[in-house]
C-alpha positions as CSV (number, residue, x, y, z in Angstrom):
1,M,-63.0,-115.3,79.8
2,G,-62.1,-112.1,81.5
3,S,-63.8,-109.7,79.3
4,I,-67.0,-107.9,80.4
5,G,-69.9,-108.1,78.0
6,T,-72.6,-105.5,77.4
7,G,-75.1,-107.3,79.6
8,E,-72.7,-107.5,82.6
9,L,-71.8,-103.8,82.1
10,I,-75.4,-102.8,82.2
11,L,-76.1,-104.8,85.3
12,V,-73.1,-103.2,87.1
13,L,-74.4,-99.7,86.1
14,V,-77.9,-100.5,87.4
15,I,-76.5,-101.7,90.7
16,L,-74.4,-98.6,91.0
17,L,-77.4,-96.4,90.3
18,V,-79.4,-98.2,93.0
19,L,-76.6,-98.1,95.6
20,F,-75.4,-94.5,95.1
21,G,-78.3,-92.7,93.4
22,G,-78.3,-90.6,90.4
23,A,-76.9,-87.5,92.1
24,K,-73.7,-89.1,93.3
25,L,-72.8,-91.0,90.2
26,P,-71.1,-88.1,88.3
27,S,-68.9,-87.3,91.3
28,L,-68.1,-91.0,91.8
29,A,-67.1,-91.3,88.1
30,R,-65.0,-88.2,88.3
31,S,-63.1,-89.4,91.3
32,L,-62.5,-92.8,89.6
33,G,-61.2,-91.0,86.5
34,K,-58.8,-89.0,88.6
35,A,-57.6,-92.0,90.5
36,Q,-57.0,-93.9,87.2
37,K,-55.1,-90.9,85.8
38,E,-52.9,-90.6,88.9
39,F,-52.2,-94.4,88.7
40,K,-51.1,-94.2,85.1
41,E,-48.9,-91.2,85.8
42,G,-47.3,-93.1,88.6
43,Q,-46.6,-96.0,86.4
44,R,-45.2,-93.8,83.7
45,E,-42.8,-92.1,86.2
46,E,-41.7,-95.5,87.5
47,I,-40.9,-96.7,84.0
48,E,-39.0,-93.5,83.2
49,S,-37.0,-93.7,86.4
50,A,-36.2,-97.4,85.7
51,D,-35.0,-96.4,82.2
52,D,-32.8,-93.7,83.6
53,D,-31.1,-96.1,86.0
54,S,-30.2,-98.5,83.2
């Protein structure tokens, strides 16, 4: 439980395509990728600052 299978992933992609349309999906994916990158950088910085404090 907790992992997404191929069928569920395809269903989610179809729903996104219907909701946002084909033209907006690349920009949506790009913004999600940027948000994920920024989140990971923030985590990395937090871990590094915690290590420096020790």
